[in-house]
N, C-alpha and C positions, 0 to 999 in steps of 0.2 A: 702308574696313573699320573697324568699331568695335573698341574696345579689348576684349580678352578678359576675360570675367568669371570669377569663381572656379569651379573645376571642381565640377561637380555630379554626384551619383550618379544618372545618367540612363541608361535603357536597359540596366540591369544584368541584366534578365531575359534579354536576347539574349546579352550577353557571357558570362553564366554558362554558356550552352550551347556557347560557342566558346572556343578557347584564345587567350589573349592572347599575341601574338608580337611583342614589342618589338624583337627582333633582326632582323625582316624588315620593312623600311620600304618604303613606296610613294613616298616623297619624299626627296630628297637635299640640298635647299637648307638653308642654315644657320638659317632661321627656323622650320623644321618643329617643333623641340623646344619652341618657345615657344607653339605653337598646339595641339599634340596634347593631348587630355584636357580642353580648354576648350570652352565654348559661346560662339560669337561670331556677330555679324551678318555674313553674307556676301552680296556682290553676286550676284544671281541669274544674271547673265551670266557669272560665273566658275565656274559649276557645270555639269558635264556629267552627263547621265543615266547610270545604271548599265547597261552593255552586257550584264550578266549577269542583269538583272531577269527573273524567270520569268513575271511577270504581263504579258500582252500586251493585255488589254482593261481600259479604264478607263471606267466608267459616267459619261457626260457630265452627266446630271442630278444624280447624287450628287456629282460634282466641283463643280458650280455651288452646291449646298447647302453643301459644305465651304468654298467660296470666300466665300460669304455669312457663314458663321460666323467665318472668319478676319478678314473686314472689320470685324466687330463686336467680336470678342474678341482678335484676334491669333492667332499660332501658339502654341497652348498647349504642345504637345510639339515641341521642336526636331527637325529632321531630322538624320540622321547622314551624314557625308561622310568620305571619306579624302583626305588631303593629297597632291596631286601636286606636281610641280616648279613653281616660280614661284608666281604667284598663281592657281593653278587647283586645283579640287577635283572629286571625283566622288562621286555619290550612292551611299550604301550602303543606306539605307532612308528612307522618307518621300516617295516620288515623288508621291503624291496631294497631300500638303501643299505640295510644291514646285510642282506644276502649278497648284494652286488659288491659291497666292500670286502666281504670274505672271499668272494669269487676271484678278486684280483690280488688276494694275499695280504690285504691291509691288516695290520696287527691291532690297530685301535680304530675307533669311530667316534666322532663328536656326538655327545648326547646331552639333552636337557633332562635334568633330574627332578622328579616330583614324587609325592607320596600318594598312595591310593590303596583302598581295600579291594577285595575280589569283585564286589558288585560294581564298583567304579571302574575297575579294569575292563569288565565286560562292556559297560556302557560307553566308555571312551573308545574302545576298539570298534564297537558297532557304529557309533556316531561318526568317528573319523573315517570309517570305511564308506559310510553312506555319502559323505561329502565328495568323494572322488567322482570324476566325470566318466570314467571308463567302465563302470559297473553295468552288467546286464540287468534288465528289469526284475528278473526273478531273484537275483542276488540282493537287490535293494529290498524287494518284498520280504525275503526271508530275514533280513536284518531288522526290518520294521517289526515283523512278527516276534522275533526274539526279544526286542525291547519291550514289547507288550507283555509277553509271557514271562520273561525272566526278571525284568526290572519292574514289571507290573504297572506299566503306564497305560493311561487311557489314550484313545486316538487323539483326543484334544491335546493332552499333555505331550504326546509324541510329536504332533505337528509343530508345537511350540519349540520343543527341544531340538528338532532337526531343521527348523526354519522353513518348513513347507506348509502349504495350505492343507487343511484337513481333507478336502476333496482329493488332493493329490495323493495323500497317504492312503485313503480309502481305495483309490483306483489301483494302487500298487498291491495292496493286500488282497483285492479281489482276484488278482492274477493267480493266486495260490489255489483257487478253486478249479482251475483248469486241469484237464487230464495231464498226468506226469509226462506223457509223450509230447504234448504241446508245450509244456514248460521247458522241456529239454530243447525243443526246436527253437524256442525263444532265446535260451541261453547260448545256443550254437549259432544264432544269427540268421536262421532260416526265415523267421517271421519277426515283426517288430511288436512293440508294446501296443501300437494301434490295432494291429491284427488281433492280438490277444484280447484287448478290450471288446472288440466286436464279437469274438467267439464266446465270451463269458455270457452273452445274452441268450445263448442256446442251451436249453436244459439237458437235452439228450447228449450223452457222451459220444454215442455212435455218430450222431450228426456233427458234433464238434470235430471229431477225428476225420470225418469225410470231407468237411470243408477245409480243414487244415491241410490235408493231402492235396486238395485242389489248389489251395493258395501256393503251396510249394511247387507243385507240378506246372501250373499255368502262370506262376509269378504274378499273382493278383496283387493289385495295390490295396491299400487300406480302404479306400472309397469303394472299390469293386467288392471287397469282402463285406463291407457294411451293407451294400445293396443286396448281396447274396443272402446274408443273414436275414435282412428285412423281408425278402421274398419267401424265404423258408418259413419264417414265423407267420407270415400272412397265409401261406398255404396250409400250415398246421391249424390255424384258427378256422379257416374255411372248411377244412376236413372235419374238424370237431363240430362245426355248426351243421354240417350235412349228415352227421351220424344220426341214425334213426333212434328215436326214443325207445327205451326198453318197455315191454309190457309191465304192468303194475306187479304181476305175480313174481316177476324176476327182480325188478328194482327194489321191491320190499325185502327180498332175500339177500341181495348182494352185500349189504352192510353186515348182516349176521354171519354170512360165509367168510367175509374178509376178517372179521374179528376171530372167528374160529380157527382159521388157518394162519392168522398173524401176518398176513400180507394182503395188499389190495387186489381183490379178485376182479378180473375183467370178463364180462359176458357180452357176446354178440349174438344176434338172431336175425334170420332173413325173413322175407315176406311170407314164407310157408310155415313159419314157426320153428324151423330148425335152427340150431345155434351151437355155440361151443363156449366152454368155460376155460379161462386161462388162469392158472395159479403160478405166479412168479416165485422164484427162489433165488437166494443170493450166494449160496455156497453149497458144497457137498453136505455139510452138516445140516443146513437149512432144508435141503432136498430130503434127507433122511428123516428129518422131523416131520415134514409134510406127508411123506410116505407112511409113517407110522400112524398119522391121524386118519389116513384113508383105510387102514386095516379094519 
């Protein structure tokens, strides 16, 4: 391990977003205070990857390009690690630089040392991940949701922490309400966040998927998608307005029937008084439950 160099003002954009907590240490050995706050060359074999890393996919081609750059110029921006007990460290940020360095056979990598507990590790990894420009919208949304769930931040606190407007945070989080197929399409670049925001306004999952397929098939722009959604919603409202009012003897019973079956019952009737009752179910178990109620 090389001698520690003078502390540098590195990565302060990240630490400015996070609270410095000197009183909560991730290392208890006597040498920790001599290393923390310095940049040193660390043996790559003494560094463990961050178990809280929200990024699960690393582009192999981009990684090779980074490795080639590091081979020529070295690691320009040191990685950040936290000190563990003994001669062990854990990545906080810079996993691509760490992987690329190992790829070209480097034995050591420059690293900025700091202390952090597990919760801070998760928060730092998530916030550092969010600041990157090459994330897809769903990856950002999932990181926001993890900060809310696991760090227990409010949307207001989250917006302050990541330096984004609350409306921006809300728009990302709403994307997680989309069907998983559409979320995957956004992650794979078939549609943009703008398309996703338009699709969120459609309540029916079937209608969402139908329009999603049309967007991909016909290469619709965001504006064309918004117009399509607007027309669909207008048509749904018009259809609902034209729907014939049910006779009182039926409307009075629908609520009781819905409560009995545990699902919202739909009843339609024609001009001759004939009609049908629709009882929805959500699974095989739900179907069997309703079937037993009909016995």
